[in-house]
Steps between C-alpha positions, in 0.01 A plus 500: 500500500864435413634158405871436454659216310831405346714438804719194539851373553782600270876494500700817538521684171165370386177685426138498609201705399242577763144588405237686696147484369266755653126548508261741658683817405658673206871537446426865418391552860812385676867433482595139543802358671698190579630449852705220639531364851798289593532227758579762764172674416679802359275663243625693200331680210665338201329685219192700415325634194256785462213549262733740315746208475744675730705228667703459816762240582684429820875543461546132573312399184575780254619364169377149584124533552241657274139583580234522231126485464243367256180695556300275267587202720477689830847374579822650627825313451837497669773355280790395718835424337845420635344379821710482813451301821420825680197540271342203676180617666126502483391748236177691541302705255352821640251758376276780616771747587417790731705798613614373837671182614390274778602159624304256289464131596674306226579132509636409841610853574429854393610757248518874548326602184261744332327209327179365646413192292720191498518160341580174676855489370717268297825353623831538321798289599840555342779255578 
């Protein structure tokens, strides 16, 4: 189970920290990622982190977002700084990464993704 929190409304240039608390599996077993889905249902992998702490960031967020994890709290974070209106979206935590990607039902749309477990999402609005 994945539960996101931390979304909200913020002015451009502001910051938010998203949290994803997971249960039922070990962080050592799977990479974890943050996706976002905008109002046009376009889905994008924003960031991911592996059990070896290897990280990935989409070009659109490099230098502004930072992913981290606290194994003791079973939580993965996404620190978002210098937010822009185009960052407005529903943000979803994902886990259970496999080798191939498929279209996964996420929110009101779908994401082409190698992740198989998803949270319910948290909304971020930047004005």
